[in-house]
LUMFI-709426 format. One record per residue (C-alpha): residue in three letters; y, z, x. Coordinates in steps of 0.5 Angstrom, whole numbers, padded with zeros to 4 digits, always signed. Example, Ala and Ser with C-alpha at 12.3 -4.5 7.8 and 13.67 -1.06 7.14 Angstrom:
ala-0009+0016+0025
ser-0002+0014+0027
//
This chain:
met+0024-0033-0016
gln+0030-0030-0014
gly+0027-0023-0014
val+0021-0026-0010
leu+0025-0029-0005
ser+0030-0023-0004
gly+0024-0018-0003
phe+0021-0022+0002
ala+0027-0023+0006
val+0029-0016+0006
ile+0022-0014+0009
ala+0022-0020+0014
ala+0029-0018+0017
val+0027-0011+0018
ile+0020-0013+0021
ala+0024-0018+0026
val+0028-0012+0028
gly+0022-0008+0030
tyr+0019-0014+0034
leu+0026-0015+0038
leu+0026-0008+0039
gly+0019-0008+0042
arg+0020-0014+0046
gly+0026-0011+0049
gly+0022-0004+0050
his+0028-0001+0047
leu+0024+0005+0044
gly+0020+0006+0050
glu+0012+0005+0051
his+0011+0010+0045
gly+0016+0008+0040
arg+0011+0005+0035
ala+0006+0011+0036
val+0012+0016+0034
leu+0015+0011+0028
thr+0008+0011+0026
lys+0007+0019+0026
leu+0014+0020+0023
ala+0012+0016+0017
phe+0005+0019+0016
his+0007+0026+0017
val+0014+0027+0015
ala+0018+0021+0012
ser+0012+0018+0007
pro+0010+0025+0004
ala+0017+0026+0003
leu+0018+0020-0001
leu+0012+0021-0005
phe+0014+0028-0007
ala+0021+0026-0009
thr+0019+0019-0013
leu+0013+0023-0016
ala+0017+0029-0018
arg+0022+0025-0022
ala+0016+0020-0025
asp+0014+0020-0032
leu+0007+0021-0032
ser+0006+0019-0039
val+0006+0012-0036
ile-0001+0013-0033
phe-0004+0013-0040
ser-0003+0005-0042
ser-0007-0001-0042
arg-0003-0004-0036
leu-0006+0002-0032
leu-0013+0001-0034
val-0012-0007-0032
thr-0009-0005-0025
ala-0015+0000-0024
met-0020-0004-0026
ser-0018-0010-0021
thr-0017-0005-0016
val-0024-0003-0016
ala-0026-0010-0017
ala-0023-0012-0010
ala-0024-0006-0006
gly-0031-0006-0009
ala-0033-0013-0007
phe-0030-0012+0001
val-0034-0005+0001
ala-0041-0009-0001
val-0040-0014+0004
gly-0038-0009+0009
ala-0044-0005+0008
val-0048-0011+0009
arg-0045-0014+0015
arg-0045-0007+0018
trp-0037-0007+0019
gly-0037+0001+0020
val-0034+0006+0015
gly-0027+0006+0018
asp-0026-0001+0018
thr-0029-0002+0011
thr-0025+0003+0008
ile-0019+0000+0012
gly-0021-0007+0009
ala-0022-0005+0002
leu-0015-0002+0002
cys-0012-0008+0005
ser-0016-0012-0001
ser-0013-0008-0006
tyr-0007-0003-0005
val-0001-0007-0007
asn+0006-0007-0004
ser+0009-0003-0010
gly+0014+0000-0006
asn+0019-0003-0002
leu+0017-0010-0005
gly+0014-0009-0012
ile+0021-0005-0014
pro+0026-0011-0012
ile+0021-0016-0015
ala+0020-0012-0022
val+0027-0012-0022
tyr+0029-0019-0021
val+0022-0022-0024
leu+0020-0017-0029
gly+0027-0014-0031
asp+0025-0007-0031
ala+0024-0003-0024
ser+0020+0002-0028
leu+0014-0003-0029
val+0012-0002-0022
ala+0011+0006-0024
pro+0004+0006-0026
val+0001+0002-0020
leu+0005+0006-0016
leu+0002+0013-0019
phe-0005+0010-0019
gln-0005+0009-0012
val-0001+0015-0009
val-0005+0020-0014
met-0012+0017-0014
val-0013+0011-0009
thr-0010+0014-0002
pro-0013+0021-0003
ile-0020+0018-0004
ala-0019+0013+0002
leu-0016+0018+0007
thr-0022+0023+0005
val-0027+0018+0007
leu-0024+0017+0013
asp-0023+0024+0015
leu-0030+0026+0013
ser-0033+0020+0017
gly-0030+0023+0023
arg-0024+0019+0024
gly-0020+0025+0022
glu-0020+0032+0024
lys-0026+0034+0028
gly-0030+0040+0028
pro-0035+0044+0023
trp-0037+0040+0017
trp-0034+0045+0012
arg-0027+0044+0016
arg-0027+0037+0015
leu-0029+0037+0008
leu-0022+0041+0007
ala-0018+0037+0012
pro-0016+0032+0006
leu-0013+0039+0003
arg-0008+0039+0009
asn-0007+0031+0009
pro+0001+0030+0009
ile+0000+0024+0005
ala-0004+0027+0000
leu+0000+0034+0000
gly+0006+0030-0002
ser+0003+0026-0007
leu+0000+0032-0011
ser+0006+0036-0010
gly+0010+0031-0013
val+0005+0030-0019
leu+0005+0038-0020
val+0012+0039-0020
ser+0013+0033-0025
ala+0007+0035-0030
thr+0010+0043-0030
gly+0017+0040-0031
val+0020+0045-0025
his+0027+0043-0023
val+0028+0042-0016
pro+0035+0044-0014
gly+0039+0039-0011
pro+0040+0043-0004
val+0032+0042-0004
met+0031+0035-0006
asp+0037+0032-0003
pro+0034+0033+0004
ile+0027+0031+0002
thr+0030+0025-0001
leu+0034+0023+0005
ile+0028+0024+0010
gly+0024+0020+0005
asn+0028+0014+0006
met+0026+0014+0013
ser+0019+0012+0011
val+0020+0004+0009
pro+0024+0003+0015
ala+0020+0007+0020
val+0013+0003+0017
leu+0016-0004+0018
leu+0019-0003+0025
ala+0013+0000+0027
phe+0009-0006+0024
gly+0014-0011+0028
ile+0013-0007+0034
ser+0006-0008+0034
leu+0007-0016+0033
arg+0010-0016+0040
gly+0005-0020+0045
ser-0001-0020+0039
ala-0005-0026+0038
leu-0004-0031+0032
pro-0007-0027+0026
gly-0014-0028+0024
arg-0017-0031+0031
gly-0020-0025+0034
arg-0027-0022+0033
glu-0024-0018+0026
arg-0023-0025+0023
his-0028-0025+0018
pro-0026-0018+0015
val-0019-0021+0015
phe-0020-0027+0012
leu-0024-0023+0006
ala-0019-0018+0005
val-0013-0023+0005
ala-0017-0028+0000
leu-0019-0022-0004
lys-0012-0019-0004
ala-0008-0026-0005
phe-0013-0029-0010
gly-0018-0025-0012
gln-0015-0019-0015
pro-0009-0023-0019
val-0015-0027-0022
val-0019-0021-0024
ala-0013-0017-0027
trp-0011-0024-0031
ala-0018-0024-0034
leu-0018-0017-0036
ala-0011-0017-0039
thr-0013-0023-0043
thr-0020-0022-0045
val-0021-0015-0045
phe-0014-0012-0047
gly-0011-0018-0051
leu-0005-0018-0047
arg+0000-0023-0048
gly+0007-0025-0046
ala+0011-0020-0042
pro+0005-0015-0041
leu+0001-0020-0038
leu+0006-0022-0033
asp+0007-0015-0031
val+0000-0014-0029
thr-0001-0020-0026
val+0005-0020-0022
thr+0004-0013-0019
ser-0004-0015-0018
ala-0001-0021-0014
leu+0003-0017-0009
pro+0001-0017-0002
ala-0002-0011+0002
ala+0002-0005+0003
gln+0005-0004+0010
asn+0004+0003+0010
leu-0004+0001+0011
tyr-0002+0000+0018
thr+0000+0007+0018
tyr-0006+0010+0016
ala-0010+0005+0021
gly-0006+0007+0027
thr-0006+0015+0025
tyr-0014+0014+0024
arg-0014+0009+0030
val-0019+0005+0026
gly-0018-0002+0024
glu-0011-0003+0027
val-0012-0011+0028
leu-0015-0012+0021
ala-0010-0008+0018
arg-0004-0012+0021
asp-0007-0019+0021
ser-0009-0017+0013
ile-0002-0015+0011
leu+0002-0021+0015
leu-0003-0026+0012
ser-0003-0023+0005
thr+0005-0023+0005
val+0006-0030+0007
leu+0001-0032+0002
ser+0003-0028-0004
val+0010-0032-0004
pro+0007-0038-0007
val+0002-0034-0011
leu+0008-0030-0014
val+0012-0036-0015
val+0006-0040-0019
val+0005-0034-0023
ala+0012-0033-0025
ala+0012-0040-0027
leu+0006-0040-0031
leu+0007-0034-0035
gly+0014-0032-0035
//
């Protein structure tokens, strides 16, 4: 309980600071855009590299990761199916699929893993899966759909190889897999820059709330409600069902996979939407609503399975 409340309190405080900065105009007209670009092109790749370069890749080969992967595919696939039928477009459907399944495993998942699950490393499998598999695939789709780099098809096909998020993630995995030691004078500034990522994303998110309508009331309300329903309820239910019936998980392992699947949509999805200029309202509203709903969901999950 304490971990859930403290994790959300930290996030809410930083978002509130961003909102006040936006309302007062202290960062100027382009403050949000600058923070978004800083997070996407510099800070987030540095954070992902520093995190994955030190990670134990053996956590990938576990039943817990399989549950996470399968529940992620189920939630994202459900949104993609509805988006294809309703013709929401490749860009909006991609962002919506991420908001339906991409959990906040970093700035919220880590404190909750510490206080609720008792071990911060338990969030590592979902973090690795998302940054190594989900993020490169999603950004590749956005690049190839024309939301990224323009030009000949072959140049657009190679665009993901120059994507800073993908490069940071894959470089970190390569360093960890090969056992290469990155000297302190090199890793320390990378880590320092990476530490800007979460605050920059949260501040930009807070600024975006200034003057915005109540979430879920615009023309994007149907994609928003679908994404929130899948993220807050659908994904954790699927994870629990797979863990109990397919993998036979009980006790602490069952609590781990259910709690991580019940985490809200990650704030960095708004950075992706803002960078590619697609689904920004969808991402903002889905993140906000899923974060609010995840509080009672996580409390119930911890009470029933803890």
